[in-house]
PyMOL CGO cylinders between C-alpha atoms (Angstrom):
from pymol import cmd
from pymol.cgo import CYLINDER

trace = [
    CYLINDER, 28.48, -12.10, 5.15, 30.48, -12.02, 8.37, 0.3, 1, 1, 1, 1, 1, 1,
    CYLINDER, 30.48, -12.02, 8.37, 29.94, -15.75, 8.82, 0.3, 1, 1, 1, 1, 1, 1,
    CYLINDER, 29.94, -15.75, 8.82, 31.03, -16.40, 5.24, 0.3, 1, 1, 1, 1, 1, 1,
    CYLINDER, 31.03, -16.40, 5.24, 34.13, -14.28, 5.74, 0.3, 1, 1, 1, 1, 1, 1,
    CYLINDER, 34.13, -14.28, 5.74, 35.04, -16.18, 8.91, 0.3, 1, 1, 1, 1, 1, 1,
    CYLINDER, 35.04, -16.18, 8.91, 34.40, -19.59, 7.36, 0.3, 1, 1, 1, 1, 1, 1,
    CYLINDER, 34.40, -19.59, 7.36, 35.87, -18.99, 3.89, 0.3, 1, 1, 1, 1, 1, 1,
    CYLINDER, 35.87, -18.99, 3.89, 38.62, -21.48, 4.74, 0.3, 1, 1, 1, 1, 1, 1,
    CYLINDER, 38.62, -21.48, 4.74, 35.96, -24.21, 5.00, 0.3, 1, 1, 1, 1, 1, 1,
    CYLINDER, 35.96, -24.21, 5.00, 34.95, -23.75, 1.35, 0.3, 1, 1, 1, 1, 1, 1,
    CYLINDER, 34.95, -23.75, 1.35, 36.37, -26.76, -0.50, 0.3, 1, 1, 1, 1, 1, 1,
    CYLINDER, 36.37, -26.76, -0.50, 35.18, -25.97, -4.04, 0.3, 1, 1, 1, 1, 1, 1,
    CYLINDER, 35.18, -25.97, -4.04, 35.41, -22.33, -5.19, 0.3, 1, 1, 1, 1, 1, 1,
    CYLINDER, 35.41, -22.33, -5.19, 32.86, -23.08, -7.94, 0.3, 1, 1, 1, 1, 1, 1,
    CYLINDER, 32.86, -23.08, -7.94, 30.30, -23.79, -5.20, 0.3, 1, 1, 1, 1, 1, 1,
    CYLINDER, 30.30, -23.79, -5.20, 30.60, -20.27, -3.74, 0.3, 1, 1, 1, 1, 1, 1,
    CYLINDER, 30.60, -20.27, -3.74, 27.09, -19.05, -4.74, 0.3, 1, 1, 1, 1, 1, 1,
    CYLINDER, 27.09, -19.05, -4.74, 25.28, -22.05, -3.26, 0.3, 1, 1, 1, 1, 1, 1,
    CYLINDER, 25.28, -22.05, -3.26, 27.58, -22.00, -0.21, 0.3, 1, 1, 1, 1, 1, 1,
    CYLINDER, 27.58, -22.00, -0.21, 26.71, -18.34, 0.47, 0.3, 1, 1, 1, 1, 1, 1,
    CYLINDER, 26.71, -18.34, 0.47, 23.02, -19.02, -0.07, 0.3, 1, 1, 1, 1, 1, 1,
    CYLINDER, 23.02, -19.02, -0.07, 23.17, -21.93, 2.35, 0.3, 1, 1, 1, 1, 1, 1,
    CYLINDER, 23.17, -21.93, 2.35, 24.73, -19.72, 5.02, 0.3, 1, 1, 1, 1, 1, 1,
    CYLINDER, 24.73, -19.72, 5.02, 22.10, -17.02, 4.46, 0.3, 1, 1, 1, 1, 1, 1,
    CYLINDER, 22.10, -17.02, 4.46, 19.25, -19.55, 4.53, 0.3, 1, 1, 1, 1, 1, 1,
    CYLINDER, 19.25, -19.55, 4.53, 20.46, -21.11, 7.76, 0.3, 1, 1, 1, 1, 1, 1,
    CYLINDER, 20.46, -21.11, 7.76, 20.82, -17.69, 9.39, 0.3, 1, 1, 1, 1, 1, 1,
    CYLINDER, 20.82, -17.69, 9.39, 17.31, -16.70, 8.25, 0.3, 1, 1, 1, 1, 1, 1,
    CYLINDER, 17.31, -16.70, 8.25, 15.74, -19.92, 9.54, 0.3, 1, 1, 1, 1, 1, 1,
    CYLINDER, 15.74, -19.92, 9.54, 17.64, -19.61, 12.81, 0.3, 1, 1, 1, 1, 1, 1,
    CYLINDER, 17.64, -19.61, 12.81, 16.49, -16.02, 13.25, 0.3, 1, 1, 1, 1, 1, 1,
    CYLINDER, 16.49, -16.02, 13.25, 12.93, -17.03, 12.46, 0.3, 1, 1, 1, 1, 1, 1,
    CYLINDER, 12.93, -17.03, 12.46, 13.06, -19.65, 15.21, 0.3, 1, 1, 1, 1, 1, 1,
    CYLINDER, 13.06, -19.65, 15.21, 14.52, -17.18, 17.72, 0.3, 1, 1, 1, 1, 1, 1,
    CYLINDER, 14.52, -17.18, 17.72, 12.32, -14.20, 16.93, 0.3, 1, 1, 1, 1, 1, 1,
    CYLINDER, 12.32, -14.20, 16.93, 9.12, -16.02, 16.08, 0.3, 1, 1, 1, 1, 1, 1,
    CYLINDER, 9.12, -16.02, 16.08, 6.42, -14.81, 13.74, 0.3, 1, 1, 1, 1, 1, 1,
    CYLINDER, 6.42, -14.81, 13.74, 6.81, -11.53, 11.95, 0.3, 1, 1, 1, 1, 1, 1,
    CYLINDER, 6.81, -11.53, 11.95, 4.88, -8.51, 13.14, 0.3, 1, 1, 1, 1, 1, 1,
    CYLINDER, 4.88, -8.51, 13.14, 2.36, -6.93, 10.79, 0.3, 1, 1, 1, 1, 1, 1,
    CYLINDER, 2.36, -6.93, 10.79, 2.69, -3.25, 9.95, 0.3, 1, 1, 1, 1, 1, 1,
    CYLINDER, 2.69, -3.25, 9.95, 0.14, -0.96, 11.58, 0.3, 1, 1, 1, 1, 1, 1,
    CYLINDER, 0.14, -0.96, 11.58, -2.60, 0.37, 9.26, 0.3, 1, 1, 1, 1, 1, 1,
    CYLINDER, -2.60, 0.37, 9.26, -1.31, 3.13, 7.01, 0.3, 1, 1, 1, 1, 1, 1,
    CYLINDER, -1.31, 3.13, 7.01, 2.37, 2.31, 7.61, 0.3, 1, 1, 1, 1, 1, 1,
    CYLINDER, 2.37, 2.31, 7.61, 2.73, 0.86, 4.11, 0.3, 1, 1, 1, 1, 1, 1,
    CYLINDER, 2.73, 0.86, 4.11, 2.63, 4.44, 2.77, 0.3, 1, 1, 1, 1, 1, 1,
    CYLINDER, 2.63, 4.44, 2.77, 5.95, 5.06, 4.51, 0.3, 1, 1, 1, 1, 1, 1,
    CYLINDER, 5.95, 5.06, 4.51, 7.73, 2.31, 2.60, 0.3, 1, 1, 1, 1, 1, 1,
    CYLINDER, 7.73, 2.31, 2.60, 9.76, 3.55, -0.35, 0.3, 1, 1, 1, 1, 1, 1,
    CYLINDER, 9.76, 3.55, -0.35, 8.41, 2.26, -3.66, 0.3, 1, 1, 1, 1, 1, 1,
    CYLINDER, 8.41, 2.26, -3.66, 5.57, 0.41, -2.02, 0.3, 1, 1, 1, 1, 1, 1,
    CYLINDER, 5.57, 0.41, -2.02, 2.44, 0.25, -4.07, 0.3, 1, 1, 1, 1, 1, 1,
    CYLINDER, 2.44, 0.25, -4.07, -0.79, -1.45, -3.17, 0.3, 1, 1, 1, 1, 1, 1,
    CYLINDER, -0.79, -1.45, -3.17, -0.13, -5.20, -3.24, 0.3, 1, 1, 1, 1, 1, 1,
    CYLINDER, -0.13, -5.20, -3.24, -2.36, -7.39, -5.34, 0.3, 1, 1, 1, 1, 1, 1,
    CYLINDER, -2.36, -7.39, -5.34, -4.91, -9.31, -3.32, 0.3, 1, 1, 1, 1, 1, 1,
    CYLINDER, -4.91, -9.31, -3.32, -3.61, -12.54, -4.86, 0.3, 1, 1, 1, 1, 1, 1,
    CYLINDER, -3.61, -12.54, -4.86, -0.12, -11.63, -3.67, 0.3, 1, 1, 1, 1, 1, 1,
    CYLINDER, -0.12, -11.63, -3.67, -1.43, -11.06, -0.16, 0.3, 1, 1, 1, 1, 1, 1,
    CYLINDER, -1.43, -11.06, -0.16, -3.31, -14.35, -0.19, 0.3, 1, 1, 1, 1, 1, 1,
    CYLINDER, -3.31, -14.35, -0.19, -0.22, -16.19, -1.42, 0.3, 1, 1, 1, 1, 1, 1,
    CYLINDER, -0.22, -16.19, -1.42, 1.95, -14.53, 1.23, 0.3, 1, 1, 1, 1, 1, 1,
    CYLINDER, 1.95, -14.53, 1.23, -0.50, -15.53, 3.95, 0.3, 1, 1, 1, 1, 1, 1,
    CYLINDER, -0.50, -15.53, 3.95, -0.71, -19.08, 2.62, 0.3, 1, 1, 1, 1, 1, 1,
    CYLINDER, -0.71, -19.08, 2.62, 3.10, -19.34, 2.45, 0.3, 1, 1, 1, 1, 1, 1,
    CYLINDER, 3.10, -19.34, 2.45, 3.32, -18.17, 6.07, 0.3, 1, 1, 1, 1, 1, 1,
    CYLINDER, 3.32, -18.17, 6.07, 1.35, -21.23, 7.19, 0.3, 1, 1, 1, 1, 1, 1,
    CYLINDER, 1.35, -21.23, 7.19, 3.88, -23.67, 5.75, 0.3, 1, 1, 1, 1, 1, 1,
    CYLINDER, 3.88, -23.67, 5.75, 6.68, -25.12, 7.88, 0.3, 1, 1, 1, 1, 1, 1,
    CYLINDER, 6.68, -25.12, 7.88, 9.88, -23.04, 7.53, 0.3, 1, 1, 1, 1, 1, 1,
    CYLINDER, 9.88, -23.04, 7.53, 11.86, -25.62, 5.55, 0.3, 1, 1, 1, 1, 1, 1,
    CYLINDER, 11.86, -25.62, 5.55, 9.00, -26.23, 3.14, 0.3, 1, 1, 1, 1, 1, 1,
    CYLINDER, 9.00, -26.23, 3.14, 8.49, -22.49, 2.70, 0.3, 1, 1, 1, 1, 1, 1,
    CYLINDER, 8.49, -22.49, 2.70, 12.23, -22.02, 2.11, 0.3, 1, 1, 1, 1, 1, 1,
    CYLINDER, 12.23, -22.02, 2.11, 12.22, -24.70, -0.60, 0.3, 1, 1, 1, 1, 1, 1,
    CYLINDER, 12.22, -24.70, -0.60, 9.28, -23.08, -2.39, 0.3, 1, 1, 1, 1, 1, 1,
    CYLINDER, 9.28, -23.08, -2.39, 10.64, -19.54, -2.16, 0.3, 1, 1, 1, 1, 1, 1,
    CYLINDER, 10.64, -19.54, -2.16, 14.14, -20.52, -3.28, 0.3, 1, 1, 1, 1, 1, 1,
    CYLINDER, 14.14, -20.52, -3.28, 12.84, -22.61, -6.18, 0.3, 1, 1, 1, 1, 1, 1,
    CYLINDER, 12.84, -22.61, -6.18, 10.04, -20.39, -7.49, 0.3, 1, 1, 1, 1, 1, 1,
    CYLINDER, 10.04, -20.39, -7.49, 11.12, -16.89, -6.43, 0.3, 1, 1, 1, 1, 1, 1,
    CYLINDER, 11.12, -16.89, -6.43, 14.92, -17.14, -6.42, 0.3, 1, 1, 1, 1, 1, 1,
    CYLINDER, 14.92, -17.14, -6.42, 14.73, -19.36, -9.51, 0.3, 1, 1, 1, 1, 1, 1,
    CYLINDER, 14.73, -19.36, -9.51, 17.09, -22.02, -8.17, 0.3, 1, 1, 1, 1, 1, 1,
    CYLINDER, 17.09, -22.02, -8.17, 17.10, -25.54, -9.51, 0.3, 1, 1, 1, 1, 1, 1,
    CYLINDER, 17.10, -25.54, -9.51, 16.13, -28.40, -7.21, 0.3, 1, 1, 1, 1, 1, 1,
    CYLINDER, 16.13, -28.40, -7.21, 19.83, -29.17, -6.82, 0.3, 1, 1, 1, 1, 1, 1,
    CYLINDER, 19.83, -29.17, -6.82, 20.54, -25.52, -6.00, 0.3, 1, 1, 1, 1, 1, 1,
    CYLINDER, 20.54, -25.52, -6.00, 17.81, -25.47, -3.36, 0.3, 1, 1, 1, 1, 1, 1,
    CYLINDER, 17.81, -25.47, -3.36, 19.14, -28.75, -1.92, 0.3, 1, 1, 1, 1, 1, 1,
    CYLINDER, 19.14, -28.75, -1.92, 22.61, -27.26, -1.63, 0.3, 1, 1, 1, 1, 1, 1,
    CYLINDER, 22.61, -27.26, -1.63, 21.25, -24.07, -0.08, 0.3, 1, 1, 1, 1, 1, 1,
    CYLINDER, 21.25, -24.07, -0.08, 19.17, -25.77, 2.60, 0.3, 1, 1, 1, 1, 1, 1,
    CYLINDER, 19.17, -25.77, 2.60, 21.44, -28.75, 3.20, 0.3, 1, 1, 1, 1, 1, 1,
    CYLINDER, 21.44, -28.75, 3.20, 18.96, -31.42, 2.15, 0.3, 1, 1, 1, 1, 1, 1,
    CYLINDER, 18.96, -31.42, 2.15, 18.93, -34.04, -0.56, 0.3, 1, 1, 1, 1, 1, 1,
    CYLINDER, 18.93, -34.04, -0.56, 17.31, -33.21, -3.92, 0.3, 1, 1, 1, 1, 1, 1,
    CYLINDER, 17.31, -33.21, -3.92, 14.67, -35.87, -3.26, 0.3, 1, 1, 1, 1, 1, 1,
    CYLINDER, 14.67, -35.87, -3.26, 13.75, -34.22, 0.05, 0.3, 1, 1, 1, 1, 1, 1,
    CYLINDER, 13.75, -34.22, 0.05, 13.46, -30.86, -1.71, 0.3, 1, 1, 1, 1, 1, 1,
    CYLINDER, 13.46, -30.86, -1.71, 11.23, -32.42, -4.39, 0.3, 1, 1, 1, 1, 1, 1,
    CYLINDER, 11.23, -32.42, -4.39, 8.99, -33.87, -1.67, 0.3, 1, 1, 1, 1, 1, 1,
    CYLINDER, 8.99, -33.87, -1.67, 8.83, -30.52, 0.13, 0.3, 1, 1, 1, 1, 1, 1,
    CYLINDER, 8.83, -30.52, 0.13, 7.96, -28.74, -3.12, 0.3, 1, 1, 1, 1, 1, 1,
    CYLINDER, 7.96, -28.74, -3.12, 5.24, -31.26, -3.97, 0.3, 1, 1, 1, 1, 1, 1,
    CYLINDER, 5.24, -31.26, -3.97, 3.70, -31.20, -0.48, 0.3, 1, 1, 1, 1, 1, 1,
    CYLINDER, 3.70, -31.20, -0.48, 4.01, -27.42, -0.16, 0.3, 1, 1, 1, 1, 1, 1,
    CYLINDER, 4.01, -27.42, -0.16, 2.34, -26.76, -3.50, 0.3, 1, 1, 1, 1, 1, 1,
    CYLINDER, 2.34, -26.76, -3.50, -0.48, -29.17, -2.61, 0.3, 1, 1, 1, 1, 1, 1,
    CYLINDER, -0.48, -29.17, -2.61, -1.05, -27.31, 0.67, 0.3, 1, 1, 1, 1, 1, 1,
    CYLINDER, -1.05, -27.31, 0.67, -0.99, -23.94, -1.09, 0.3, 1, 1, 1, 1, 1, 1,
    CYLINDER, -0.99, -23.94, -1.09, -3.51, -25.11, -3.70, 0.3, 1, 1, 1, 1, 1, 1,
    CYLINDER, -3.51, -25.11, -3.70, -5.89, -26.25, -0.97, 0.3, 1, 1, 1, 1, 1, 1,
    CYLINDER, -5.89, -26.25, -0.97, -5.55, -23.03, 1.03, 0.3, 1, 1, 1, 1, 1, 1,
    CYLINDER, -5.55, -23.03, 1.03, -5.91, -20.75, -1.98, 0.3, 1, 1, 1, 1, 1, 1,
    CYLINDER, -5.91, -20.75, -1.98, -8.86, -22.73, -3.36, 0.3, 1, 1, 1, 1, 1, 1,
    CYLINDER, -8.86, -22.73, -3.36, -10.70, -22.40, -0.03, 0.3, 1, 1, 1, 1, 1, 1,
    CYLINDER, -10.70, -22.40, -0.03, -10.50, -18.59, 0.04, 0.3, 1, 1, 1, 1, 1, 1,
    CYLINDER, -10.50, -18.59, 0.04, -13.96, -17.03, 0.47, 0.3, 1, 1, 1, 1, 1, 1,
    CYLINDER, -13.96, -17.03, 0.47, -13.10, -14.08, -1.82, 0.3, 1, 1, 1, 1, 1, 1,
    CYLINDER, -13.10, -14.08, -1.82, -11.96, -16.35, -4.65, 0.3, 1, 1, 1, 1, 1, 1,
    CYLINDER, -11.96, -16.35, -4.65, -13.63, -15.66, -7.95, 0.3, 1, 1, 1, 1, 1, 1,
    CYLINDER, -13.63, -15.66, -7.95, -13.70, -18.19, -10.76, 0.3, 1, 1, 1, 1, 1, 1,
    CYLINDER, -13.70, -18.19, -10.76, -13.31, -16.67, -14.19, 0.3, 1, 1, 1, 1, 1, 1,
]
cmd.load_cgo(trace, "trace")
């Protein structure tokens, strides 16, 4: 938010404010990820300390682990499109890429996720 406040004069179209803010946040998150590196897992039992944390579904854990293996830009495209419910154009504006690049990243990312999740040893077919 501090960056947005400092750069508000650079905003040309006030109607683009939501995607502009999301783009700033996405760039800061990707930059931090590059600087800090991989996230650190919680020690066993620490999840009980989190407010409102219930036991995660095994499928949710598998998906999270599979998402973590994707390149950051591909992961960002998938998360913004499927979790933040942005359109392809919204994702493109947020990450500073063309809509066609975002479509390619979504297609390739989903293909990689399907392969990883299909190869899980604990997978059960109903």
